[in-house]
ROLUM-78283 format. One record per residue (C-alpha): residue number from 1; chain; x, y, z. Coordinates in steps of 0.05 Angstrom, whole numbers, plus 32768, in hexadecimal, padded with zeros to 4 digits. Example, Ala and Ser with C-alpha at 12.3 -4.5 7.8 and 13.67 -1.06 7.14 Angstrom:
2
<marnu=1	mise=A	px=80F6	py=7FA6	pz=809C>
<marnu=2	mise=A	px=8111	py=7FEB	pz=808F>
end
This chain:
390
<marnu=1	mise=A	px=7FFF	py=8000	pz=8001>
<marnu=2	mise=A	px=801D	py=8040	pz=7FEE>
<marnu=3	mise=A	px=802A	py=8077	pz=8023>
<marnu=4	mise=A	px=8003	py=80BB	pz=801C>
<marnu=5	mise=A	px=8025	py=80FA	pz=802A>
<marnu=6	mise=A	px=8037	py=80F9	pz=8072>
<marnu=7	mise=A	px=801B	py=812C	pz=80A1>
<marnu=8	mise=A	px=804A	py=8146	pz=80D6>
<marnu=9	mise=A	px=8030	py=8111	pz=8107>
<marnu=10	mise=A	px=803F	py=80DC	pz=80D8>
<marnu=11	mise=A	px=8083	py=80FB	pz=80C6>
<marnu=12	mise=A	px=8094	py=80F7	pz=8111>
<marnu=13	mise=A	px=8078	py=80AD	pz=8115>
<marnu=14	mise=A	px=80A7	py=809D	pz=80DD>
<marnu=15	mise=A	px=80E6	py=80B9	pz=80FA>
<marnu=16	mise=A	px=80D7	py=8098	pz=813C>
<marnu=17	mise=A	px=80D2	py=8056	pz=8117>
<marnu=18	mise=A	px=8113	py=8056	pz=80EE>
<marnu=19	mise=A	px=812E	py=8018	pz=810E>
<marnu=20	mise=A	px=8141	py=7FD4	pz=80ED>
<marnu=21	mise=A	px=8101	py=7FAF	pz=80E5>
<marnu=22	mise=A	px=80FD	py=7F75	pz=811B>
<marnu=23	mise=A	px=810C	py=7F33	pz=8108>
<marnu=24	mise=A	px=80D0	py=7F05	pz=8103>
<marnu=25	mise=A	px=80BC	py=7EEA	pz=8148>
<marnu=26	mise=A	px=80BF	py=7E9E	pz=814D>
<marnu=27	mise=A	px=807F	py=7E7F	pz=815C>
<marnu=28	mise=A	px=807C	py=7E67	pz=81A5>
<marnu=29	mise=A	px=8073	py=7E1E	pz=81B2>
<marnu=30	mise=A	px=8042	py=7E0C	pz=81E9>
<marnu=31	mise=A	px=8068	py=7DE5	pz=8216>
<marnu=32	mise=A	px=803A	py=7DAB	pz=8236>
<marnu=33	mise=A	px=802D	py=7DB9	pz=827D>
<marnu=34	mise=A	px=8015	py=7D88	pz=82B7>
<marnu=35	mise=A	px=7FD3	py=7D9D	pz=82CE>
<marnu=36	mise=A	px=7FCD	py=7DB0	pz=8318>
<marnu=37	mise=A	px=7FBB	py=7DE5	pz=8346>
<marnu=38	mise=A	px=7FD3	py=7E2E	pz=8340>
<marnu=39	mise=A	px=800F	py=7E34	pz=836A>
<marnu=40	mise=A	px=8018	py=7E72	pz=8397>
<marnu=41	mise=A	px=805E	py=7E8D	pz=8391>
<marnu=42	mise=A	px=8084	py=7EC6	pz=83AA>
<marnu=43	mise=A	px=808F	py=7EF5	pz=836A>
<marnu=44	mise=A	px=80D6	py=7EF5	pz=8350>
<marnu=45	mise=A	px=80EA	py=7F31	pz=832B>
<marnu=46	mise=A	px=811B	py=7F2F	pz=82F1>
<marnu=47	mise=A	px=8159	py=7F57	pz=82FE>
<marnu=48	mise=A	px=814E	py=7F7C	pz=82BC>
<marnu=49	mise=A	px=810F	py=7F97	pz=82D7>
<marnu=50	mise=A	px=8111	py=7FDA	pz=82F7>
<marnu=51	mise=A	px=80C9	py=7FE6	pz=8309>
<marnu=52	mise=A	px=80BA	py=802C	pz=8329>
<marnu=53	mise=A	px=8096	py=802D	pz=836E>
<marnu=54	mise=A	px=8059	py=8053	pz=834F>
<marnu=55	mise=A	px=8048	py=8012	pz=8328>
<marnu=56	mise=A	px=8015	py=7FE2	pz=8346>
<marnu=57	mise=A	px=7FFD	py=7F9C	pz=833B>
<marnu=58	mise=A	px=7FB8	py=7FB0	pz=832A>
<marnu=59	mise=A	px=7F93	py=7FEF	pz=8312>
<marnu=60	mise=A	px=7F67	py=7FE7	pz=834A>
<marnu=61	mise=A	px=7FA0	py=7FFD	pz=837B>
<marnu=62	mise=A	px=7FA8	py=803F	pz=835A>
<marnu=63	mise=A	px=7FA2	py=8079	pz=838C>
<marnu=64	mise=A	px=7F9E	py=80B3	pz=835E>
<marnu=65	mise=A	px=7F61	py=80E2	pz=8366>
<marnu=66	mise=A	px=7F31	py=80F5	pz=8330>
<marnu=67	mise=A	px=7F51	py=811C	pz=82FA>
<marnu=68	mise=A	px=7F38	py=8165	pz=8301>
<marnu=69	mise=A	px=7F6C	py=8185	pz=82D2>
<marnu=70	mise=A	px=7F45	py=81B9	pz=82A7>
<marnu=71	mise=A	px=7F4D	py=81AC	pz=825E>
<marnu=72	mise=A	px=7F3B	py=81E0	pz=8228>
<marnu=73	mise=A	px=7EFB	py=81D2	pz=8204>
<marnu=74	mise=A	px=7F17	py=81CA	pz=81C0>
<marnu=75	mise=A	px=7F4A	py=8197	pz=81D8>
<marnu=76	mise=A	px=7F3C	py=814C	pz=81CE>
<marnu=77	mise=A	px=7F45	py=8122	pz=8209>
<marnu=78	mise=A	px=7F6A	py=80E0	pz=81FE>
<marnu=79	mise=A	px=7F76	py=80AB	pz=8232>
<marnu=80	mise=A	px=7FA3	py=8078	pz=8214>
<marnu=81	mise=A	px=7FB9	py=8034	pz=8237>
<marnu=82	mise=A	px=7FF2	py=800B	pz=821C>
<marnu=83	mise=A	px=7FEA	py=7FC0	pz=8234>
<marnu=84	mise=A	px=8027	py=7F9E	pz=821F>
<marnu=85	mise=A	px=8042	py=7F53	pz=8226>
<marnu=86	mise=A	px=8088	py=7F58	pz=824A>
<marnu=87	mise=A	px=809A	py=7F0E	pz=823E>
<marnu=88	mise=A	px=80DC	py=7EFA	pz=821D>
<marnu=89	mise=A	px=80C3	py=7EF5	pz=81D6>
<marnu=90	mise=A	px=80AD	py=7F42	pz=81D3>
<marnu=91	mise=A	px=80F0	py=7F5D	pz=81DA>
<marnu=92	mise=A	px=80EF	py=7F84	pz=8196>
<marnu=93	mise=A	px=80AA	py=7FA1	pz=81A7>
<marnu=94	mise=A	px=80BA	py=7FBC	pz=81EA>
<marnu=95	mise=A	px=80FC	py=7FD8	pz=81D2>
<marnu=96	mise=A	px=80D8	py=7FFE	pz=8199>
<marnu=97	mise=A	px=80A1	py=801B	pz=81CF>
<marnu=98	mise=A	px=80DB	py=8030	pz=81F9>
<marnu=99	mise=A	px=80F7	py=8059	pz=81BE>
<marnu=100	mise=A	px=80B1	py=8073	pz=81A6>
<marnu=101	mise=A	px=8082	py=8084	pz=81DE>
<marnu=102	mise=A	px=809A	py=80CB	pz=81EE>
<marnu=103	mise=A	px=809A	py=80E2	pz=81A8>
<marnu=104	mise=A	px=8052	py=80C3	pz=819E>
<marnu=105	mise=A	px=8032	py=80E2	pz=81D9>
<marnu=106	mise=A	px=8054	py=812B	pz=81C9>
<marnu=107	mise=A	px=803F	py=8126	pz=8182>
<marnu=108	mise=A	px=7FF7	py=810C	pz=818B>
<marnu=109	mise=A	px=7FED	py=8143	pz=81BF>
<marnu=110	mise=A	px=8003	py=8179	pz=8190>
<marnu=111	mise=A	px=7FE7	py=8165	pz=814E>
<marnu=112	mise=A	px=7FA1	py=8150	pz=8164>
<marnu=113	mise=A	px=7FA2	py=818A	pz=8199>
<marnu=114	mise=A	px=7F94	py=8159	pz=81D1>
<marnu=115	mise=A	px=7F9B	py=814E	pz=8217>
<marnu=116	mise=A	px=7FB7	py=8103	pz=821A>
<marnu=117	mise=A	px=7FC5	py=80DA	pz=825A>
<marnu=118	mise=A	px=7FEA	py=809C	pz=8253>
<marnu=119	mise=A	px=7FE5	py=8059	pz=827D>
<marnu=120	mise=A	px=800E	py=801A	pz=8276>
<marnu=121	mise=A	px=7FFF	py=7FD0	pz=8287>
<marnu=122	mise=A	px=8037	py=7FA3	pz=8286>
<marnu=123	mise=A	px=8028	py=7F58	pz=8288>
<marnu=124	mise=A	px=8046	py=7F15	pz=828C>
<marnu=125	mise=A	px=8021	py=7ED5	pz=82A6>
<marnu=126	mise=A	px=8004	py=7EB7	pz=82E1>
<marnu=127	mise=A	px=802E	py=7E8B	pz=830F>
<marnu=128	mise=A	px=804A	py=7E56	pz=830A>
<marnu=129	mise=A	px=8053	py=7E6B	pz=82BF>
<marnu=130	mise=A	px=8075	py=7EAB	pz=82D3>
<marnu=131	mise=A	px=8085	py=7EBB	pz=831A>
<marnu=132	mise=A	px=80A1	py=7F08	pz=830E>
<marnu=133	mise=A	px=8059	py=7F24	pz=8309>
<marnu=134	mise=A	px=8015	py=7F1E	pz=82E8>
<marnu=135	mise=A	px=800A	py=7F6B	pz=82D6>
<marnu=136	mise=A	px=8026	py=7FAD	pz=82ED>
<marnu=137	mise=A	px=8001	py=7FE8	pz=82E3>
<marnu=138	mise=A	px=8014	py=8035	pz=82DA>
<marnu=139	mise=A	px=7FDD	py=8061	pz=82E8>
<marnu=140	mise=A	px=7FCE	py=8099	pz=82B3>
<marnu=141	mise=A	px=8006	py=80D2	pz=82AE>
<marnu=142	mise=A	px=800D	py=810A	pz=827D>
<marnu=143	mise=A	px=805E	py=8113	pz=8283>
<marnu=144	mise=A	px=8077	py=80F0	pz=8245>
<marnu=145	mise=A	px=80BB	py=80E8	pz=8269>
<marnu=146	mise=A	px=809C	py=80C1	pz=82A5>
<marnu=147	mise=A	px=8077	py=8095	pz=8271>
<marnu=148	mise=A	px=80B3	py=8083	pz=824E>
<marnu=149	mise=A	px=80D1	py=8072	pz=828E>
<marnu=150	mise=A	px=8097	py=8046	pz=8299>
<marnu=151	mise=A	px=809D	py=801F	pz=8258>
<marnu=152	mise=A	px=80E7	py=8019	pz=8266>
<marnu=153	mise=A	px=80E0	py=7FF7	pz=82A9>
<marnu=154	mise=A	px=80D2	py=7FB4	pz=828F>
<marnu=155	mise=A	px=80FD	py=7F82	pz=8267>
<marnu=156	mise=A	px=80E5	py=7F4B	pz=823A>
<marnu=157	mise=A	px=80EE	py=7F0D	pz=826A>
<marnu=158	mise=A	px=80C8	py=7ECC	pz=827B>
<marnu=159	mise=A	px=8085	py=7EB4	pz=826A>
<marnu=160	mise=A	px=807D	py=7E68	pz=8274>
<marnu=161	mise=A	px=804F	py=7E49	pz=8248>
<marnu=162	mise=A	px=8031	py=7E62	pz=8209>
<marnu=163	mise=A	px=7FF8	py=7E8C	pz=8219>
<marnu=164	mise=A	px=7FFE	py=7ECA	pz=8248>
<marnu=165	mise=A	px=7FD2	py=7EEF	pz=827A>
<marnu=166	mise=A	px=7FB1	py=7F19	pz=8244>
<marnu=167	mise=A	px=7F70	py=7F17	pz=8266>
<marnu=168	mise=A	px=7F8B	py=7F31	pz=82A5>
<marnu=169	mise=A	px=7FA9	py=7F6C	pz=8280>
<marnu=170	mise=A	px=7F6A	py=7F7A	pz=8261>
<marnu=171	mise=A	px=7F46	py=7F7B	pz=829D>
<marnu=172	mise=A	px=7F79	py=7FAF	pz=82BE>
<marnu=173	mise=A	px=7F73	py=7FD9	pz=8281>
<marnu=174	mise=A	px=7F24	py=7FD9	pz=8287>
<marnu=175	mise=A	px=7F27	py=7FF5	pz=82CD>
<marnu=176	mise=A	px=7F54	py=802D	pz=82C7>
<marnu=177	mise=A	px=7F37	py=8071	pz=82DA>
<marnu=178	mise=A	px=7F22	py=8084	pz=8292>
<marnu=179	mise=A	px=7F04	py=80D1	pz=8289>
<marnu=180	mise=A	px=7EBF	py=80C9	pz=8274>
<marnu=181	mise=A	px=7ECA	py=80FD	pz=823D>
<marnu=182	mise=A	px=7F09	py=80E4	pz=8221>
<marnu=183	mise=A	px=7F18	py=80B4	pz=81E8>
<marnu=184	mise=A	px=7F29	py=8076	pz=820B>
<marnu=185	mise=A	px=7F5A	py=8048	pz=81E5>
<marnu=186	mise=A	px=7F7C	py=8007	pz=81FB>
<marnu=187	mise=A	px=7FB8	py=7FF2	pz=81D1>
<marnu=188	mise=A	px=7FC3	py=7FA9	pz=81E0>
<marnu=189	mise=A	px=8007	py=7F8D	pz=81C2>
<marnu=190	mise=A	px=800C	py=7F45	pz=81C5>
<marnu=191	mise=A	px=802F	py=7F0A	pz=81A3>
<marnu=192	mise=A	px=8008	py=7ED7	pz=81C9>
<marnu=193	mise=A	px=7FBF	py=7ECA	pz=81DB>
<marnu=194	mise=A	px=7F9C	py=7EC9	pz=8220>
<marnu=195	mise=A	px=7F97	py=7E81	pz=8244>
<marnu=196	mise=A	px=7F58	py=7E56	pz=8233>
<marnu=197	mise=A	px=7F51	py=7E57	pz=81EB>
<marnu=198	mise=A	px=7F67	py=7E11	pz=81DD>
<marnu=199	mise=A	px=7FB4	py=7E14	pz=81D7>
<marnu=200	mise=A	px=7FD6	py=7DCF	pz=81E5>
<marnu=201	mise=A	px=7FFE	py=7DD4	pz=8227>
<marnu=202	mise=A	px=7FD9	py=7E0E	pz=823F>
<marnu=203	mise=A	px=7FEA	py=7E15	pz=828E>
<marnu=204	mise=A	px=7FA1	py=7E30	pz=8294>
<marnu=205	mise=A	px=7F77	py=7E0A	pz=8263>
<marnu=206	mise=A	px=7F36	py=7E23	pz=8280>
<marnu=207	mise=A	px=7F4C	py=7E6D	pz=827A>
<marnu=208	mise=A	px=7F5E	py=7EA5	pz=82A9>
<marnu=209	mise=A	px=7F6A	py=7E82	pz=82EF>
<marnu=210	mise=A	px=7F44	py=7EBE	pz=830F>
<marnu=211	mise=A	px=7F05	py=7EB1	pz=82E8>
<marnu=212	mise=A	px=7F0E	py=7EEC	pz=82B8>
<marnu=213	mise=A	px=7EF6	py=7EE7	pz=8270>
<marnu=214	mise=A	px=7F13	py=7F12	pz=8237>
<marnu=215	mise=A	px=7ECF	py=7F15	pz=820D>
<marnu=216	mise=A	px=7EAA	py=7F2E	pz=824B>
<marnu=217	mise=A	px=7EDE	py=7F5F	pz=8259>
<marnu=218	mise=A	px=7EE0	py=7F79	pz=820D>
<marnu=219	mise=A	px=7E93	py=7F7E	pz=8214>
<marnu=220	mise=A	px=7E9A	py=7FAA	pz=8251>
<marnu=221	mise=A	px=7ECD	py=7FD4	pz=822E>
<marnu=222	mise=A	px=7E9C	py=7FDF	pz=81F4>
<marnu=223	mise=A	px=7E65	py=7FF3	pz=8227>
<marnu=224	mise=A	px=7E95	py=8028	pz=8248>
<marnu=225	mise=A	px=7EAF	py=8043	pz=8205>
<marnu=226	mise=A	px=7EF3	py=8024	pz=820F>
<marnu=227	mise=A	px=7F0F	py=8015	pz=81C9>
<marnu=228	mise=A	px=7F3C	py=7FD9	pz=81C1>
<marnu=229	mise=A	px=7F7B	py=7FDA	pz=818E>
<marnu=230	mise=A	px=7F99	py=7F94	pz=818A>
<marnu=231	mise=A	px=7FE0	py=7F99	pz=816E>
<marnu=232	mise=A	px=7FEE	py=7F56	pz=815C>
<marnu=233	mise=A	px=8039	py=7F42	pz=8159>
<marnu=234	mise=A	px=8040	py=7F11	pz=811D>
<marnu=235	mise=A	px=804E	py=7EDB	pz=810B>
<marnu=236	mise=A	px=804D	py=7EC3	pz=8154>
<marnu=237	mise=A	px=8005	py=7ED6	pz=8168>
<marnu=238	mise=A	px=7FE4	py=7EAF	pz=812E>
<marnu=239	mise=A	px=8011	py=7E72	pz=8142>
<marnu=240	mise=A	px=7FDC	py=7E62	pz=8173>
<marnu=241	mise=A	px=7F9D	py=7E3F	pz=815E>
<marnu=242	mise=A	px=7F63	py=7E73	pz=815F>
<marnu=243	mise=A	px=7F8E	py=7EA9	pz=817D>
<marnu=244	mise=A	px=7F80	py=7ED8	pz=813F>
<marnu=245	mise=A	px=7F35	py=7ECC	pz=8143>
<marnu=246	mise=A	px=7F30	py=7EDB	pz=818E>
<marnu=247	mise=A	px=7F5D	py=7F15	pz=818A>
<marnu=248	mise=A	px=7F3F	py=7F3A	pz=814E>
<marnu=249	mise=A	px=7EFA	py=7F28	pz=816D>
<marnu=250	mise=A	px=7F09	py=7F50	pz=81AD>
<marnu=251	mise=A	px=7F1E	py=7F89	pz=8180>
<marnu=252	mise=A	px=7EDB	py=7F89	pz=8159>
<marnu=253	mise=A	px=7EB3	py=7F81	pz=819A>
<marnu=254	mise=A	px=7ECC	py=7FC7	pz=81B1>
<marnu=255	mise=A	px=7EC8	py=7FE2	pz=8167>
<marnu=256	mise=A	px=7F13	py=7FE3	pz=8167>
<marnu=257	mise=A	px=7F4C	py=7FC9	pz=8138>
<marnu=258	mise=A	px=7F75	py=7F8D	pz=8130>
<marnu=259	mise=A	px=7FB5	py=7FA2	pz=8114>
<marnu=260	mise=A	px=7FEA	py=7F6E	pz=8104>
<marnu=261	mise=A	px=8036	py=7F80	pz=810A>
<marnu=262	mise=A	px=8070	py=7F5C	pz=80EF>
<marnu=263	mise=A	px=80A5	py=7F8E	pz=8105>
<marnu=264	mise=A	px=80A9	py=7FB8	pz=8143>
<marnu=265	mise=A	px=80C0	py=7FF5	pz=811E>
<marnu=266	mise=A	px=8077	py=8004	pz=8104>
<marnu=267	mise=A	px=805C	py=800B	pz=814D>
<marnu=268	mise=A	px=805D	py=8055	pz=814D>
<marnu=269	mise=A	px=8034	py=805A	pz=810D>
<marnu=270	mise=A	px=8002	py=802C	pz=812A>
<marnu=271	mise=A	px=7FF8	py=8050	pz=816A>
<marnu=272	mise=A	px=7FF8	py=8093	pz=814E>
<marnu=273	mise=A	px=7FCA	py=807F	pz=8117>
<marnu=274	mise=A	px=7F9C	py=8061	pz=8147>
<marnu=275	mise=A	px=7F9A	py=809B	pz=8175>
<marnu=276	mise=A	px=7F87	py=80C6	pz=8135>
<marnu=277	mise=A	px=7F53	py=8099	pz=811B>
<marnu=278	mise=A	px=7F2E	py=809A	pz=8163>
<marnu=279	mise=A	px=7F35	py=80E7	pz=8168>
<marnu=280	mise=A	px=7F0F	py=80ED	pz=8121>
<marnu=281	mise=A	px=7ED9	py=80BB	pz=8137>
<marnu=282	mise=A	px=7ECA	py=80DD	pz=817A>
<marnu=283	mise=A	px=7EB8	py=811C	pz=8157>
<marnu=284	mise=A	px=7E7E	py=80F2	pz=8138>
<marnu=285	mise=A	px=7E67	py=80D1	pz=8174>
<marnu=286	mise=A	px=7E3B	py=8100	pz=818F>
<marnu=287	mise=A	px=7E1B	py=8110	pz=814B>
<marnu=288	mise=A	px=7E0D	py=80C5	pz=8145>
<marnu=289	mise=A	px=7DED	py=80BD	pz=818D>
<marnu=290	mise=A	px=7DC1	py=80F6	pz=8186>
<marnu=291	mise=A	px=7DA7	py=80DF	pz=813F>
<marnu=292	mise=A	px=7DA2	py=809A	pz=8156>
<marnu=293	mise=A	px=7D75	py=80AF	pz=8190>
<marnu=294	mise=A	px=7D47	py=80D3	pz=815F>
<marnu=295	mise=A	px=7D40	py=809B	pz=8133>
<marnu=296	mise=A	px=7D35	py=8063	pz=8169>
<marnu=297	mise=A	px=7D02	py=808F	pz=8188>
<marnu=298	mise=A	px=7CD9	py=808D	pz=8141>
<marnu=299	mise=A	px=7CE0	py=803B	pz=814B>
<marnu=300	mise=A	px=7D0D	py=803A	pz=810D>
<marnu=301	mise=A	px=7D2F	py=7FF5	pz=8101>
<marnu=302	mise=A	px=7D77	py=7FEA	pz=8106>
<marnu=303	mise=A	px=7D82	py=7FE8	pz=80B7>
<marnu=304	mise=A	px=7D5B	py=8029	pz=80AE>
<marnu=305	mise=A	px=7D83	py=804E	pz=80E7>
<marnu=306	mise=A	px=7DC6	py=803A	pz=80CA>
<marnu=307	mise=A	px=7DAD	py=804C	pz=8085>
<marnu=308	mise=A	px=7D95	py=808E	pz=8098>
<marnu=309	mise=A	px=7DD0	py=8099	pz=80C8>
<marnu=310	mise=A	px=7E02	py=8091	pz=8088>
<marnu=311	mise=A	px=7DDC	py=80C2	pz=8064>
<marnu=312	mise=A	px=7DDE	py=80F8	pz=809C>
<marnu=313	mise=A	px=7E2B	py=80E9	pz=80A3>
<marnu=314	mise=A	px=7E38	py=80F1	pz=8058>
<marnu=315	mise=A	px=7E0F	py=8131	pz=8058>
<marnu=316	mise=A	px=7E38	py=8148	pz=808D>
<marnu=317	mise=A	px=7E76	py=8139	pz=8066>
<marnu=318	mise=A	px=7E96	py=8116	pz=809E>
<marnu=319	mise=A	px=7EDA	py=80EF	pz=8094>
<marnu=320	mise=A	px=7F08	py=80C9	pz=80C1>
<marnu=321	mise=A	px=7F51	py=80B5	pz=80BF>
<marnu=322	mise=A	px=7F5F	py=806E	pz=80BE>
<marnu=323	mise=A	px=7FA4	py=804D	pz=80CC>
<marnu=324	mise=A	px=7FB3	py=8011	pz=809A>
<marnu=325	mise=A	px=7FE9	py=7FDB	pz=8096>
<marnu=326	mise=A	px=7FFC	py=7FAC	pz=805B>
<marnu=327	mise=A	px=7FD0	py=7F73	pz=805D>
<marnu=328	mise=A	px=7FF3	py=7F31	pz=8072>
<marnu=329	mise=A	px=7FB5	py=7F00	pz=807D>
<marnu=330	mise=A	px=7F9F	py=7EFA	pz=8032>
<marnu=331	mise=A	px=7F5D	py=7EDD	pz=802F>
<marnu=332	mise=A	px=7F56	py=7EC3	pz=8079>
<marnu=333	mise=A	px=7F0E	py=7EB3	pz=8084>
<marnu=334	mise=A	px=7EF0	py=7EE0	pz=80BF>
<marnu=335	mise=A	px=7EB3	py=7EB3	pz=80D6>
<marnu=336	mise=A	px=7ED5	py=7EA1	pz=8119>
<marnu=337	mise=A	px=7EE7	py=7EEC	pz=8124>
<marnu=338	mise=A	px=7EA1	py=7EFC	pz=811B>
<marnu=339	mise=A	px=7E87	py=7EC1	pz=8149>
<marnu=340	mise=A	px=7EB6	py=7EE1	pz=817D>
<marnu=341	mise=A	px=7E9E	py=7F23	pz=8174>
<marnu=342	mise=A	px=7E56	py=7F08	pz=8185>
<marnu=343	mise=A	px=7E66	py=7EDC	pz=81BE>
<marnu=344	mise=A	px=7E57	py=7EEB	pz=8207>
<marnu=345	mise=A	px=7E92	py=7EC3	pz=8223>
<marnu=346	mise=A	px=7ED2	py=7E9D	pz=820E>
<marnu=347	mise=A	px=7EB1	py=7E5B	pz=821A>
<marnu=348	mise=A	px=7E74	py=7E6B	pz=81EB>
<marnu=349	mise=A	px=7EA9	py=7E83	pz=81B7>
<marnu=350	mise=A	px=7ED2	py=7E47	pz=81B7>
<marnu=351	mise=A	px=7E93	py=7E1C	pz=81AF>
<marnu=352	mise=A	px=7E7F	py=7E40	pz=8170>
<marnu=353	mise=A	px=7EC1	py=7E45	pz=814F>
<marnu=354	mise=A	px=7ECA	py=7E20	pz=810D>
<marnu=355	mise=A	px=7F08	py=7DFB	pz=8102>
<marnu=356	mise=A	px=7F35	py=7E29	pz=80D4>
<marnu=357	mise=A	px=7F7A	py=7E2A	pz=80B9>
<marnu=358	mise=A	px=7FA1	py=7E63	pz=80DC>
<marnu=359	mise=A	px=7FAE	py=7E9F	pz=80AF>
<marnu=360	mise=A	px=7FE3	py=7E8C	pz=8078>
<marnu=361	mise=A	px=800E	py=7ECC	pz=8083>
<marnu=362	mise=A	px=8032	py=7EEF	pz=8052>
<marnu=363	mise=A	px=8070	py=7F08	pz=8076>
<marnu=364	mise=A	px=8079	py=7F42	pz=8048>
<marnu=365	mise=A	px=8098	py=7F88	pz=805A>
<marnu=366	mise=A	px=805E	py=7FAF	pz=807A>
<marnu=367	mise=A	px=8051	py=7FF6	pz=8073>
<marnu=368	mise=A	px=801D	py=8025	pz=8096>
<marnu=369	mise=A	px=7FF1	py=805D	pz=8078>
<marnu=370	mise=A	px=7FC3	py=8088	pz=8094>
<marnu=371	mise=A	px=7F87	py=809A	pz=8064>
<marnu=372	mise=A	px=7F48	py=80C6	pz=806A>
<marnu=373	mise=A	px=7F08	py=809D	pz=8061>
<marnu=374	mise=A	px=7EBE	py=80A1	pz=8064>
<marnu=375	mise=A	px=7EA6	py=809C	pz=80AB>
<marnu=376	mise=A	px=7E9A	py=8054	pz=80BD>
<marnu=377	mise=A	px=7E4F	py=8056	pz=80CA>
<marnu=378	mise=A	px=7E46	py=800F	pz=80E4>
<marnu=379	mise=A	px=7E7B	py=8019	pz=8115>
<marnu=380	mise=A	px=7E61	py=8058	pz=812D>
<marnu=381	mise=A	px=7E1B	py=803C	pz=8135>
<marnu=382	mise=A	px=7E38	py=7FFB	pz=8159>
<marnu=383	mise=A	px=7E5D	py=8027	pz=8188>
<marnu=384	mise=A	px=7E22	py=8052	pz=819A>
<marnu=385	mise=A	px=7DF5	py=8010	pz=81A6>
<marnu=386	mise=A	px=7E2E	py=7FEF	pz=81D4>
<marnu=387	mise=A	px=7E2D	py=802F	pz=81FD>
<marnu=388	mise=A	px=7DE6	py=8030	pz=8207>
<marnu=389	mise=A	px=7DEA	py=7FEA	pz=8225>
<marnu=390	mise=A	px=7E1B	py=8006	pz=8263>
end
């Protein structure tokens, strides 16, 4: 896909990402584990982890007071949480995030006239698969230098079996102290799926040991207006059966995006592009909500509402900006992705999945581009409906 003439924001992202493309990450093998009770072990930190004392194990432990900082009316509020796998196979992505985060925060704030708060969830796995930590959470902060310190605090170490505690990380992200009127984005950067999707040798074959469910969490995110961007580190993620179907389905539930990366150097483009896309969509959400309420009061059917909404948005001349990546999946069938997005829990999704060959990825050199396109009527309508359920 050819690159459009870059804006100043895209130029910065390009400069940040001028590092050699990361080597393909080998697919993790799921080691077979003996079944047994969850072991209680004292956490053992890796020597290379230098965790500041302002990190806590759970977002429920944050002691911050409600955000009362005044923000000018013409500024867009953005709350952005990185949730990143910090196990050994993620070294190149963690390194790129360390290099990029300060510039990303600075430039998104300037270009989008935004007040941005930035959070960070580092995760590994439940013991006994990993005994350093399950999650470590940094509360929302505005200081880019402090955020860079947060991302730099963790090395890529450990991990145990193949799947990781993705569900726990999503749970912590959901429970951040989000501002009600902010664009709320979680960027999940992962090369392995959560426990419980059927991976041979999964240390927790029944799923999260604390009873959390990734699909239930994604539905709660949708109700609260939290948008999930899944950055899939390939080819590792799709090496796990059904991982692609689940992870893209989670993003679909929140009306977010599933973005496969084959090189860590593209990470800045993806995150900057995602923030820009959500900023452009937020400007339309109130317009959509007001008009949907009027049409539903007239007992119009869903199809009629969407059709009329499309006409109104087109007449308004509304456009959005979307980040695109070179396709690497070809004609991979999406029926299991759709089933995941419609499911109420992981168990029901697994029961509904049809056996499919995993994506036959084309490990081509990827490029990103940000394009202006018509506003996505169905996405805006679905977001509106999910918020109404909250």
